[in-house]
C-alpha positions, 0 to 999 in steps of 0.5 A: 873824343870818347863820344866818337869812339862809342859811335864807332863801336856802335856802328861796328856792332850794327854792321856785325848784326847786319852781316850775321843776318845776311849769313843766316838768310843765305844759310836758310836759302841754301838749306831750302835749296838742297832739301827740296825734291828734285824733279826730272823730266823724261819723254816717252815716245809713242809707238804705234802699229798699223792693223787692218788699215787702222793705227793703234797707239801705245799712248793714246790718251792722258790715262795711258800716258800717266800709267806709262809714266808711273811705270817708268818712274817706278822702274827708276826707283823714283816717285811719280809727280805728274805727266803731260800728254799732247796728241799728235794727230794721225801719225805716231807723234803723240808726246808724253812727258813724265816728271819723276821726283827723287 
């Protein structure tokens, strides 16, 4: 009789330890989630003009895209993280994606 009681108590202690471990793991995951930097993506449209039969792009390469992104992120009081540039050809379809960190 007393042996069964001790086994039940030991089983309840083990269950409590497992539950405490799960709670600590969930708290650690939650703290990691809320403290990680939040990165927001913004798209900058390419503007172009036709001068003398030539098309001049506002964002013509990766460097122009990165500079535009730095300026855009700083205007939002955020930190520049990275930029992605994709050339669109002869028409005004270059795409520049900015990633800003809060």
